[in-house]
PDB file of N, CA, C and O in Angstrom:
ATOM      1  N   MET A   1     -20.064 -35.778  17.674  1.00  0.00           N
ATOM      2  CA  MET A   1     -19.901 -34.817  16.615  1.00  0.00           C
ATOM      3  C   MET A   1     -21.151 -33.954  16.474  1.00  0.00           C
ATOM      4  O   MET A   1     -21.056 -32.738  16.302  1.00  0.00           O
ATOM      5  N   PHE A   2     -22.313 -34.578  16.547  1.00  0.00           N
ATOM      6  CA  PHE A   2     -23.568 -33.851  16.416  1.00  0.00           C
ATOM      7  C   PHE A   2     -23.743 -32.860  17.569  1.00  0.00           C
ATOM      8  O   PHE A   2     -24.244 -31.752  17.374  1.00  0.00           O
ATOM      9  N   LYS A   3     -23.326 -33.268  18.775  1.00  0.00           N
ATOM     10  CA  LYS A   3     -23.428 -32.381  19.936  1.00  0.00           C
ATOM     11  C   LYS A   3     -22.532 -31.159  19.764  1.00  0.00           C
ATOM     12  O   LYS A   3     -22.912 -30.048  20.131  1.00  0.00           O
ATOM     13  N   ASN A   4     -21.348 -31.369  19.208  1.00  0.00           N
ATOM     14  CA  ASN A   4     -20.441 -30.241  18.971  1.00  0.00           C
ATOM     15  C   ASN A   4     -21.025 -29.266  17.955  1.00  0.00           C
ATOM     16  O   ASN A   4     -20.896 -28.052  18.119  1.00  0.00           O
ATOM     17  N   LEU A   5     -21.655 -29.773  16.924  1.00  0.00           N
ATOM     18  CA  LEU A   5     -22.278 -28.931  15.911  1.00  0.00           C
ATOM     19  C   LEU A   5     -23.414 -28.119  16.515  1.00  0.00           C
ATOM     20  O   LEU A   5     -23.534 -26.924  16.246  1.00  0.00           O
ATOM     21  N   LEU A   6     -24.242 -28.753  17.321  1.00  0.00           N
ATOM     22  CA  LEU A   6     -25.331 -28.033  17.983  1.00  0.00           C
ATOM     23  C   LEU A   6     -24.801 -26.974  18.943  1.00  0.00           C
ATOM     24  O   LEU A   6     -25.352 -25.877  19.030  1.00  0.00           O
ATOM     25  N   ALA A   7     -23.744 -27.301  19.654  1.00  0.00           N
ATOM     26  CA  ALA A   7     -23.158 -26.322  20.579  1.00  0.00           C
ATOM     27  C   ALA A   7     -22.612 -25.123  19.816  1.00  0.00           C
ATOM     28  O   ALA A   7     -22.733 -23.988  20.276  1.00  0.00           O
ATOM     29  N   MET A   8     -22.012 -25.366  18.655  1.00  0.00           N
ATOM     30  CA  MET A   8     -21.483 -24.264  17.854  1.00  0.00           C
ATOM     31  C   MET A   8     -22.616 -23.388  17.318  1.00  0.00           C
ATOM     32  O   MET A   8     -22.481 -22.165  17.268  1.00  0.00           O
ATOM     33  N   LEU A   9     -23.717 -23.996  16.924  1.00  0.00           N
ATOM     34  CA  LEU A   9     -24.843 -23.227  16.401  1.00  0.00           C
ATOM     35  C   LEU A   9     -25.517 -22.390  17.483  1.00  0.00           C
ATOM     36  O   LEU A   9     -26.038 -21.310  17.203  1.00  0.00           O
ATOM     37  N   ARG A  10     -25.506 -22.882  18.706  1.00  0.00           N
ATOM     38  CA  ARG A  10     -26.131 -22.149  19.809  1.00  0.00           C
ATOM     39  C   ARG A  10     -25.235 -21.053  20.367  1.00  0.00           C
ATOM     40  O   ARG A  10     -25.716 -20.157  21.062  1.00  0.00           O
ATOM     41  N   ASP A  11     -23.958 -21.108  20.078  1.00  0.00           N
ATOM     42  CA  ASP A  11     -23.011 -20.129  20.603  1.00  0.00           C
ATOM     43  C   ASP A  11     -23.253 -18.784  19.930  1.00  0.00           C
ATOM     44  O   ASP A  11     -23.106 -18.663  18.713  1.00  0.00           O
ATOM     45  N   ASP A  12     -23.622 -17.771  20.714  1.00  0.00           N
ATOM     46  CA  ASP A  12     -23.890 -16.446  20.157  1.00  0.00           C
ATOM     47  C   ASP A  12     -22.844 -15.422  20.609  1.00  0.00           C
ATOM     48  O   ASP A  12     -23.123 -14.223  20.635  1.00  0.00           O
ATOM     49  N   GLU A  13     -21.667 -15.881  20.958  1.00  0.00           N
ATOM     50  CA  GLU A  13     -20.620 -14.992  21.439  1.00  0.00           C
ATOM     51  C   GLU A  13     -20.145 -14.026  20.353  1.00  0.00           C
ATOM     52  O   GLU A  13     -19.809 -12.881  20.655  1.00  0.00           O
ATOM     53  N   GLY A  14     -20.113 -14.463  19.115  1.00  0.00           N
ATOM     54  CA  GLY A  14     -19.656 -13.620  18.019  1.00  0.00           C
ATOM     55  C   GLY A  14     -20.674 -12.578  17.612  1.00  0.00           C
ATOM     56  O   GLY A  14     -20.323 -11.611  16.936  1.00  0.00           O
ATOM     57  N   ALA A  15     -21.918 -12.748  18.003  1.00  0.00           N
ATOM     58  CA  ALA A  15     -22.960 -11.791  17.621  1.00  0.00           C
ATOM     59  C   ALA A  15     -22.696 -10.421  18.218  1.00  0.00           C
ATOM     60  O   ALA A  15     -22.961  -9.408  17.570  1.00  0.00           O
ATOM     61  N   THR A  16     -22.185 -10.368  19.425  1.00  0.00           N
ATOM     62  CA  THR A  16     -21.931  -9.066  20.028  1.00  0.00           C
ATOM     63  C   THR A  16     -20.840  -8.329  19.272  1.00  0.00           C
ATOM     64  O   THR A  16     -20.897  -7.105  19.158  1.00  0.00           O
ATOM     65  N   MET A  17     -19.852  -9.037  18.756  1.00  0.00           N
ATOM     66  CA  MET A  17     -18.793  -8.402  17.993  1.00  0.00           C
ATOM     67  C   MET A  17     -19.349  -7.817  16.694  1.00  0.00           C
ATOM     68  O   MET A  17     -18.948  -6.732  16.272  1.00  0.00           O
ATOM     69  N   VAL A  18     -20.260  -8.532  16.075  1.00  0.00           N
ATOM     70  CA  VAL A  18     -20.891  -8.029  14.850  1.00  0.00           C
ATOM     71  C   VAL A  18     -21.714  -6.783  15.158  1.00  0.00           C
ATOM     72  O   VAL A  18     -21.688  -5.813  14.402  1.00  0.00           O
ATOM     73  N   GLU A  19     -22.432  -6.813  16.252  1.00  0.00           N
ATOM     74  CA  GLU A  19     -23.235  -5.654  16.640  1.00  0.00           C
ATOM     75  C   GLU A  19     -22.351  -4.441  16.908  1.00  0.00           C
ATOM     76  O   GLU A  19     -22.680  -3.335  16.480  1.00  0.00           O
ATOM     77  N   TYR A  20     -21.250  -4.630  17.599  1.00  0.00           N
ATOM     78  CA  TYR A  20     -20.335  -3.522  17.841  1.00  0.00           C
ATOM     79  C   TYR A  20     -19.747  -3.008  16.533  1.00  0.00           C
ATOM     80  O   TYR A  20     -19.568  -1.802  16.365  1.00  0.00           O
ATOM     81  N   GLY A  21     -19.451  -3.900  15.619  1.00  0.00           N
ATOM     82  CA  GLY A  21     -18.922  -3.489  14.323  1.00  0.00           C
ATOM     83  C   GLY A  21     -19.920  -2.648  13.547  1.00  0.00           C
ATOM     84  O   GLY A  21     -19.554  -1.651  12.926  1.00  0.00           O
ATOM     85  N   ILE A  22     -21.178  -3.051  13.585  1.00  0.00           N
ATOM     86  CA  ILE A  22     -22.228  -2.279  12.903  1.00  0.00           C
ATOM     87  C   ILE A  22     -22.390  -0.915  13.549  1.00  0.00           C
ATOM     88  O   ILE A  22     -22.541   0.085  12.848  1.00  0.00           O
ATOM     89  N   MET A  23     -22.359  -0.857  14.878  1.00  0.00           N
ATOM     90  CA  MET A  23     -22.475   0.427  15.569  1.00  0.00           C
ATOM     91  C   MET A  23     -21.329   1.356  15.205  1.00  0.00           C
ATOM     92  O   MET A  23     -21.547   2.539  14.943  1.00  0.00           O
ATOM     93  N   VAL A  24     -20.117   0.834  15.187  1.00  0.00           N
ATOM     94  CA  VAL A  24     -18.954   1.651  14.843  1.00  0.00           C
ATOM     95  C   VAL A  24     -19.063   2.155  13.409  1.00  0.00           C
ATOM     96  O   VAL A  24     -18.731   3.307  13.130  1.00  0.00           O
ATOM     97  N   ALA A  25     -19.519   1.312  12.509  1.00  0.00           N
ATOM     98  CA  ALA A  25     -19.675   1.722  11.111  1.00  0.00           C
ATOM     99  C   ALA A  25     -20.726   2.829  10.974  1.00  0.00           C
ATOM    100  O   ALA A  25     -20.530   3.777  10.214  1.00  0.00           O
ATOM    101  N   LEU A  26     -21.822   2.713  11.696  1.00  0.00           N
ATOM    102  CA  LEU A  26     -22.859   3.747  11.639  1.00  0.00           C
ATOM    103  C   LEU A  26     -22.375   5.058  12.239  1.00  0.00           C
ATOM    104  O   LEU A  26     -22.649   6.127  11.695  1.00  0.00           O
ATOM    105  N   ILE A  27     -21.661   4.986  13.355  1.00  0.00           N
ATOM    106  CA  ILE A  27     -21.123   6.198  13.974  1.00  0.00           C
ATOM    107  C   ILE A  27     -20.121   6.869  13.046  1.00  0.00           C
ATOM    108  O   ILE A  27     -20.110   8.093  12.922  1.00  0.00           O
ATOM    109  N   ALA A  28     -19.281   6.076  12.397  1.00  0.00           N
ATOM    110  CA  ALA A  28     -18.309   6.636  11.454  1.00  0.00           C
ATOM    111  C   ALA A  28     -19.022   7.296  10.281  1.00  0.00           C
ATOM    112  O   ALA A  28     -18.608   8.366   9.836  1.00  0.00           O
ATOM    113  N   ALA A  29     -20.080   6.681   9.774  1.00  0.00           N
ATOM    114  CA  ALA A  29     -20.821   7.268   8.657  1.00  0.00           C
ATOM    115  C   ALA A  29     -21.449   8.597   9.048  1.00  0.00           C
ATOM    116  O   ALA A  29     -21.417   9.554   8.275  1.00  0.00           O
ATOM    117  N   VAL A  30     -22.020   8.659  10.245  1.00  0.00           N
ATOM    118  CA  VAL A  30     -22.619   9.908  10.717  1.00  0.00           C
ATOM    119  C   VAL A  30     -21.547  10.985  10.884  1.00  0.00           C
ATOM    120  O   VAL A  30     -21.773  12.140  10.524  1.00  0.00           O
ATOM    121  N   CYS A  31     -20.397  10.624  11.420  1.00  0.00           N
ATOM    122  CA  CYS A  31     -19.309  11.588  11.586  1.00  0.00           C
ATOM    123  C   CYS A  31     -18.826  12.109  10.240  1.00  0.00           C
ATOM    124  O   CYS A  31     -18.555  13.301  10.103  1.00  0.00           O
ATOM    125  N   ILE A  32     -18.717  11.244   9.258  1.00  0.00           N
ATOM    126  CA  ILE A  32     -18.271  11.674   7.936  1.00  0.00           C
ATOM    127  C   ILE A  32     -19.268  12.646   7.320  1.00  0.00           C
ATOM    128  O   ILE A  32     -18.875  13.661   6.744  1.00  0.00           O
ATOM    129  N   VAL A  33     -20.548  12.341   7.438  1.00  0.00           N
ATOM    130  CA  VAL A  33     -21.578  13.225   6.889  1.00  0.00           C
ATOM    131  C   VAL A  33     -21.550  14.576   7.600  1.00  0.00           C
ATOM    132  O   VAL A  33     -21.656  15.617   6.951  1.00  0.00           O
ATOM    133  N   LEU A  34     -21.409  14.571   8.919  1.00  0.00           N
ATOM    134  CA  LEU A  34     -21.364  15.826   9.669  1.00  0.00           C
ATOM    135  C   LEU A  34     -20.143  16.660   9.300  1.00  0.00           C
ATOM    136  O   LEU A  34     -20.251  17.874   9.130  1.00  0.00           O
ATOM    137  N   VAL A  35     -19.000  16.031   9.178  1.00  0.00           N
ATOM    138  CA  VAL A  35     -17.785  16.769   8.832  1.00  0.00           C
ATOM    139  C   VAL A  35     -17.907  17.354   7.428  1.00  0.00           C
ATOM    140  O   VAL A  35     -17.491  18.488   7.190  1.00  0.00           O
ATOM    141  N   MET A  36     -18.465  16.599   6.510  1.00  0.00           N
ATOM    142  CA  MET A  36     -18.631  17.102   5.150  1.00  0.00           C
ATOM    143  C   MET A  36     -19.588  18.295   5.126  1.00  0.00           C
ATOM    144  O   MET A  36     -19.325  19.291   4.453  1.00  0.00           O
ATOM    145  N   THR A  37     -20.685  18.194   5.853  1.00  0.00           N
ATOM    146  CA  THR A  37     -21.671  19.272   5.882  1.00  0.00           C
ATOM    147  C   THR A  37     -21.124  20.503   6.598  1.00  0.00           C
ATOM    148  O   THR A  37     -21.203  21.616   6.078  1.00  0.00           O
ATOM    149  N   LEU A  38     -20.574  20.304   7.781  1.00  0.00           N
ATOM    150  CA  LEU A  38     -20.044  21.441   8.536  1.00  0.00           C
ATOM    151  C   LEU A  38     -18.810  22.019   7.862  1.00  0.00           C
ATOM    152  O   LEU A  38     -18.583  23.228   7.917  1.00  0.00           O
ATOM    153  N   GLY A  39     -18.023  21.180   7.237  1.00  0.00           N
ATOM    154  CA  GLY A  39     -16.836  21.665   6.533  1.00  0.00           C
ATOM    155  C   GLY A  39     -17.212  22.617   5.423  1.00  0.00           C
ATOM    156  O   GLY A  39     -16.549  23.637   5.234  1.00  0.00           O
ATOM    157  N   GLN A  40     -18.255  22.309   4.690  1.00  0.00           N
ATOM    158  CA  GLN A  40     -18.712  23.193   3.615  1.00  0.00           C
ATOM    159  C   GLN A  40     -19.245  24.500   4.189  1.00  0.00           C
ATOM    160  O   GLN A  40     -18.993  25.565   3.625  1.00  0.00           O
ATOM    161  N   ASN A  41     -19.976  24.440   5.299  1.00  0.00           N
ATOM    162  CA  ASN A  41     -20.500  25.654   5.926  1.00  0.00           C
ATOM    163  C   ASN A  41     -19.371  26.536   6.438  1.00  0.00           C
ATOM    164  O   ASN A  41     -19.414  27.756   6.278  1.00  0.00           O
ATOM    165  N   VAL A  42     -18.375  25.938   7.043  1.00  0.00           N
ATOM    166  CA  VAL A  42     -17.241  26.712   7.550  1.00  0.00           C
ATOM    167  C   VAL A  42     -16.461  27.314   6.383  1.00  0.00           C
ATOM    168  O   VAL A  42     -16.021  28.462   6.458  1.00  0.00           O
ATOM    169  N   SER A  43     -16.291  26.563   5.328  1.00  0.00           N
ATOM    170  CA  SER A  43     -15.603  27.069   4.138  1.00  0.00           C
ATOM    171  C   SER A  43     -16.364  28.250   3.549  1.00  0.00           C
ATOM    172  O   SER A  43     -15.751  29.239   3.144  1.00  0.00           O
ATOM    173  N   ASN A  44     -17.672  28.162   3.496  1.00  0.00           N
ATOM    174  CA  ASN A  44     -18.483  29.271   2.993  1.00  0.00           C
ATOM    175  C   ASN A  44     -18.368  30.500   3.887  1.00  0.00           C
ATOM    176  O   ASN A  44     -18.307  31.626   3.395  1.00  0.00           O
ATOM    177  N   ALA A  45     -18.337  30.286   5.181  1.00  0.00           N
ATOM    178  CA  ALA A  45     -18.213  31.402   6.120  1.00  0.00           C
ATOM    179  C   ALA A  45     -16.875  32.109   5.960  1.00  0.00           C
ATOM    180  O   ALA A  45     -16.824  33.339   5.944  1.00  0.00           O
ATOM    181  N   PHE A  46     -15.786  31.341   5.842  1.00  0.00           N
ATOM    182  CA  PHE A  46     -14.466  31.947   5.645  1.00  0.00           C
ATOM    183  C   PHE A  46     -14.392  32.668   4.299  1.00  0.00           C
ATOM    184  O   PHE A  46     -13.776  33.729   4.193  1.00  0.00           O
ATOM    185  N   GLY A  47     -15.013  32.098   3.285  1.00  0.00           N
ATOM    186  CA  GLY A  47     -15.052  32.762   1.976  1.00  0.00           C
ATOM    187  C   GLY A  47     -15.798  34.069   2.034  1.00  0.00           C
ATOM    188  O   GLY A  47     -15.390  35.051   1.414  1.00  0.00           O
ATOM    189  N   SER A  48     -16.896  34.092   2.778  1.00  0.00           N
ATOM    190  CA  SER A  48     -17.680  35.322   2.933  1.00  0.00           C
ATOM    191  C   SER A  48     -16.884  36.391   3.663  1.00  0.00           C
ATOM    192  O   SER A  48     -16.906  37.557   3.270  1.00  0.00           O
ATOM    193  N   VAL A  49     -16.188  36.007   4.710  1.00  0.00           N
ATOM    194  CA  VAL A  49     -15.358  36.957   5.451  1.00  0.00           C
ATOM    195  C   VAL A  49     -14.221  37.467   4.572  1.00  0.00           C
ATOM    196  O   VAL A  49     -13.892  38.653   4.600  1.00  0.00           O
ATOM    197  N   ASN A  50     -13.629  36.575   3.799  1.00  0.00           N
ATOM    198  CA  ASN A  50     -12.548  36.955   2.902  1.00  0.00           C
ATOM    199  C   ASN A  50     -13.029  37.950   1.850  1.00  0.00           C
ATOM    200  O   ASN A  50     -12.332  38.918   1.544  1.00  0.00           O
ATOM    201  N   ASN A  51     -14.210  37.716   1.300  1.00  0.00           N
ATOM    202  CA  ASN A  51     -14.752  38.636   0.304  1.00  0.00           C
ATOM    203  C   ASN A  51     -15.107  39.974   0.908  1.00  0.00           C
ATOM    204  O   ASN A  51     -14.966  41.008   0.255  1.00  0.00           O
ATOM    205  N   THR A  52     -15.570  39.971   2.158  1.00  0.00           N
ATOM    206  CA  THR A  52     -15.920  41.223   2.830  1.00  0.00           C
ATOM    207  C   THR A  52     -14.690  42.071   3.089  1.00  0.00           C
ATOM    208  O   THR A  52     -14.735  43.293   2.951  1.00  0.00           O
ATOM    209  N   LEU A  53     -13.592  41.430   3.464  1.00  0.00           N
ATOM    210  CA  LEU A  53     -12.358  42.162   3.709  1.00  0.00           C
ATOM    211  C   LEU A  53     -11.788  42.645   2.392  1.00  0.00           C
ATOM    212  O   LEU A  53     -10.740  43.290   2.372  1.00  0.00           O
TER     213      LEU A  53
END
């Protein structure tokens, strides 16, 4: 039983899944921030063109 517990504690197979999850979450956060920022800039540009016309 003790050997099984030690083997489970040494197993780091799940760590890579956690790392990938963190990377995906960070990439999604960056994409959301970029879309929000660029979306506002594009909206302002279309508004400016609309007002000019």
